[in-house]
ZAKEKOL-92942 format. One record per residue: x, y, z of N, C-alpha, C in turn. Coordinates in pm, 1 decimal. Each point is the difference from the previous one (the first is absolute). Layout:
<pts>
PT      neast     nnorth        nup     caeast    canorth       caup      ceast     cnorth        cup
PT          X          Y          Z          X          Y          Z          X          Y          Z
...
</pts>
This chain:
<pts>
PT      neast     nnorth        nup     caeast    canorth       caup      ceast     cnorth        cup
PT    17208.0    15385.3    18679.8      -34.3     -141.9       -2.4      -89.4      -31.3     -120.3
PT      -94.8       87.8      -26.4      -90.5      -24.1     -112.7       76.2        4.6     -131.5
PT       89.1       98.0      -13.3       79.6        9.5     -122.8       90.2     -122.1      -16.6
PT       51.5      -53.3      110.7       81.0     -122.2       -6.3      -83.5     -117.9      -49.3
PT     -123.5       -9.3       47.7      -88.7     -108.0      -44.3      -31.2       14.5     -148.3
PT      -22.5      121.8      -44.2      -25.8       22.8     -142.0      123.2      -34.5      -83.5
PT      118.1       29.3       52.2      123.7      -36.3      -68.7       12.7     -151.5      -10.2
PT      -41.5      -72.4      104.9        6.0     -146.4       -1.4      -79.3      -59.6     -115.5
PT     -115.6       56.7      -29.6      -85.9      -60.7     -101.8       15.0       62.5     -138.0
PT       39.0      126.5       -5.7        5.9       66.5     -128.9      130.4       67.7      -32.7
PT       95.7      -13.3       86.8      129.7       62.4      -22.9       -0.9      148.2       31.0
PT      113.5       62.4      -23.9       15.6      142.3       31.1      -94.1       86.9      -82.1
PT      -32.9      -44.7     -120.6      -89.6       78.0      -85.0     -138.6       14.4       62.8
PT      -53.4     -107.9       54.2     -132.0        6.8       62.7        3.1       88.0      124.0
PT       98.5      -17.1       86.0        5.2       81.5      121.2       24.7      147.1      -34.3
PT       71.3       27.9     -109.5       23.7      138.4      -41.3     -129.0       69.3      -41.9
PT      -95.1      -77.9      -52.4     -129.4       57.4      -38.0      -71.3       61.4      119.9
PT       25.3      -54.0      117.4      -71.2       43.4      120.0       88.6       75.3       98.9
PT      125.1       23.1      -31.1       93.9       57.2       96.0      -33.2      143.5       41.0
PT      -72.2       72.8      -82.2      -27.3      140.5       33.1     -141.2       23.6       54.5
PT      -77.7     -105.4       17.6     -137.2       19.5       48.6       -3.8        0.5      152.7
PT     -106.0       58.3       53.4      -15.5        4.1      146.2      -28.3     -139.7       54.3
PT       27.1      -16.4      129.0       -8.1     -131.3       62.6     -138.7      -63.8      -14.2
PT     -105.6       76.7       16.9     -135.3      -55.9       -9.5      -28.9      -50.3     -141.8
PT       42.8       76.3      -99.4      -18.7      -40.7     -139.3       87.8     -120.9      -30.5
PT      121.5       -0.3       52.9       91.7     -112.1      -18.6      -60.2     -127.6       57.5
PT      -54.8        8.1      120.1      -59.9     -117.2       63.7     -119.1      -51.0      -80.4
PT      -84.7       90.6      -45.8     -116.4      -40.5      -79.6       43.8      -61.8     -132.6
PT      100.3       58.3      -62.3       50.2      -53.3     -127.1       63.2     -137.5       19.9
PT       78.1      -15.9      105.3       62.1     -129.5       28.3     -106.9     -105.4       27.4
PT     -106.1       38.7       66.8     -109.6      -93.8       25.2      -58.5      -48.6     -132.5
PT      -17.0       90.5      -95.1      -52.2      -38.0     -131.6       99.2      -88.9      -74.0
PT      129.3       32.6        8.6      102.0      -81.4      -67.2       -2.5     -141.8       54.1
PT       -0.4      -14.5      132.8       11.1     -132.5       60.9     -131.5      -77.3        0.1
PT     -110.3       66.2      -34.8     -126.6      -72.7      -13.8      -25.5      -38.7     -144.9
PT       86.0       47.9      -91.2      -16.1      -31.3     -141.1      -91.8       95.9      -73.0
PT      -47.0      105.2       68.2      -94.2       94.4      -58.7       68.9      114.4      -74.6
PT      130.5       13.4       14.9       75.2      106.3      -65.5       32.4      -43.6     -142.4
PT      -25.4       85.5      -97.0       27.4      -33.5     -138.7      150.7       11.1      -22.6
PT       61.9     -111.9      -23.4      144.9       -6.6      -19.1       33.7     -120.6      -85.6
PT      126.0      -25.2      -19.6       44.0     -114.8      -77.9      -43.3     -129.8       68.4
PT      -28.7     -100.1      -80.0      -48.1     -128.3       52.0      101.5      -61.8       95.2
PT      127.8        6.8      -33.2      103.5      -60.3       84.6        3.6       67.0      137.0
PT      -14.0      132.1        1.1        1.1       72.9      127.0     -123.4      -36.4       81.4
PT     -115.5       -7.9      -65.9     -122.7      -36.6       71.8       13.6     -138.9       61.0
PT       53.2      -96.0      -76.2       16.0     -136.1       51.1       95.7       -4.0      118.8
PT      111.9       72.9       -9.0       94.6        3.9      112.7      -62.7       68.9      120.5
PT      -80.0      104.8      -23.6      -64.1       71.5      110.8     -101.5      -89.1       70.0
PT      -75.0      -77.9      -75.5      -99.2      -88.9       61.1       65.9     -114.2       77.2
PT      120.4      -38.8      -40.5       70.5     -108.7       68.1       92.3       49.1      110.0
PT       17.5      131.2       10.1       94.7       57.8       95.3      -47.1      -21.6      143.4
PT       95.8      -32.5       86.2      -25.7      -16.5      142.9      108.5       77.6       73.9
PT      -38.7       78.9      100.8      102.2       74.7       75.4      104.6      -94.8       59.4
PT      121.5       48.1        9.8      112.4      -79.9       50.1      -31.2      -66.1      134.3
PT      -63.8       73.0       90.9      -26.6      -54.3      133.4     -102.8     -112.5       -2.6
PT      -74.4      -12.0     -110.0     -102.4     -104.6       -8.4       43.6     -118.5      -85.3
PT      120.1        5.4      -56.0       47.4     -109.0      -84.8       44.9     -117.1       85.2
PT      -27.0     -119.9      -48.4       44.5     -119.1       69.7      147.7      -20.0      -25.2
PT       67.7      -47.8       98.9      141.9      -28.4      -12.3       13.0     -146.7      -37.2
PT      102.4      -30.4      -76.5       25.0     -139.1      -34.2       25.6      -78.2      128.2
PT      -59.8     -118.5       12.7       24.9      -78.4      121.8      146.7      -39.3        7.6
PT       51.9        0.8      119.8      140.0      -37.0       21.0       16.8     -148.5      -28.3
PT      106.6      -32.2      -66.9       31.0     -140.4      -28.1       60.8      -61.6      125.5
PT      -37.2     -123.7       31.7       59.4      -62.9      118.0      150.7      -13.9      -18.2
PT       71.0       26.4      106.6      145.3      -12.8       -4.7       39.3     -146.0        8.9
PT      114.4      -30.9      -53.7       49.6     -137.7        3.7       14.2      -40.6      145.7
PT      -53.6     -115.8       32.8       11.0      -50.7      135.5     -121.1       30.9       86.1
PT      -87.9       88.2      -48.6     -120.3       28.8       78.5      -95.1     -117.5      -12.5
PT      -74.9      -24.9      106.0      -98.3     -107.4       -3.8     -116.8       43.9      -86.8
PT      -39.9      -83.5      -88.0     -115.5       28.0      -85.2     -107.0     -103.1       31.4
PT     -121.8       39.2      -12.1     -111.0      -91.8       21.4      -15.6      -81.8     -127.7
PT       12.9     -128.8       15.1      -11.7      -89.6     -113.7     -105.5     -102.5       34.0
PT      -96.1      -13.7      -88.8     -103.6     -100.1       21.7       44.7     -130.3      -64.0
PT       -8.0     -108.1       76.7       33.3     -130.3      -54.8     -121.6      -54.6      -72.9
PT       20.9      -35.4     -124.6     -108.2      -57.3      -79.0       42.3     -140.4      -37.5
PT      -82.3      -96.9       34.8       29.4     -138.9      -32.0      -47.9      -26.4     -141.1
PT       93.0      -23.5      -90.6      -33.7      -20.8     -140.6      -74.2     -129.8      -22.7
PT        2.7      -92.4       98.6      -67.4     -128.1      -19.1     -147.7        8.7       33.2
PT      -41.5      103.2       69.9     -141.7       13.9       31.4      -76.3       42.6     -124.6
PT     -112.9      -62.7      -23.1      -77.7       40.2     -117.0      -58.0      139.8       20.3
PT      -11.7       71.3     -107.2      -58.8      133.4        3.0     -147.8      -14.4       33.7
PT      -52.8       90.3       78.0     -139.8       -6.8       41.8      -93.5        7.3     -119.0
PT       40.4       66.3     -106.5      -85.6       15.3     -116.7       23.2     -110.0     -103.5
PT       96.6      -89.9       22.7       36.6      -98.8     -102.2     -107.8     -105.3      -19.7
PT      -89.7      -22.9       98.2     -102.4     -102.3      -14.8     -122.8       52.6      -74.3
PT        0.7      124.7      -38.7     -111.3       55.5      -74.0       10.6      -39.7     -145.5
PT     -113.5       -8.2      -66.1       -1.6      -35.1     -140.5       44.0      118.8      -83.8
PT       71.0      -30.5     -108.8       41.1      106.8      -91.7     -119.8       35.6      -87.9
PT        1.0      116.0      -64.8     -111.4       38.4      -85.4      -30.0     -101.8     -110.0
PT      104.7      -62.5      -55.8      -25.3      -98.5     -106.4      -67.3     -124.6       56.0
PT       32.0      -38.0      124.4      -64.9     -115.8       60.7     -144.9       30.2       32.9
PT      -29.2      122.2       39.7     -137.2       38.5       30.2      -85.6        3.0     -126.3
PT       58.9       35.5     -111.9      -75.3        9.3     -125.3      -30.3     -137.3      -56.2
PT       78.4     -100.8       37.3      -16.9     -133.7      -57.1     -117.5      -73.5       57.6
</pts>
């Protein structure tokens, strides 16, 4: 799993750097990579800092299907805006 995460942010080359190390060293190294403390290419560091595990990623909201009821607020365009009676900055300066 850790090597897969490293592949996500740095490609196969980054995960290959750590493929032969013991699990404890791998975990410590991955912690440094994903905290931005590991000396590596700027692009890899930026992707590592922005990386989020798959299970924690937000899913795109489902689009309403045609025919589904949607909540629509009726706005009366003839009603004056609550803020419209306030003076504009140029009127206040005059």
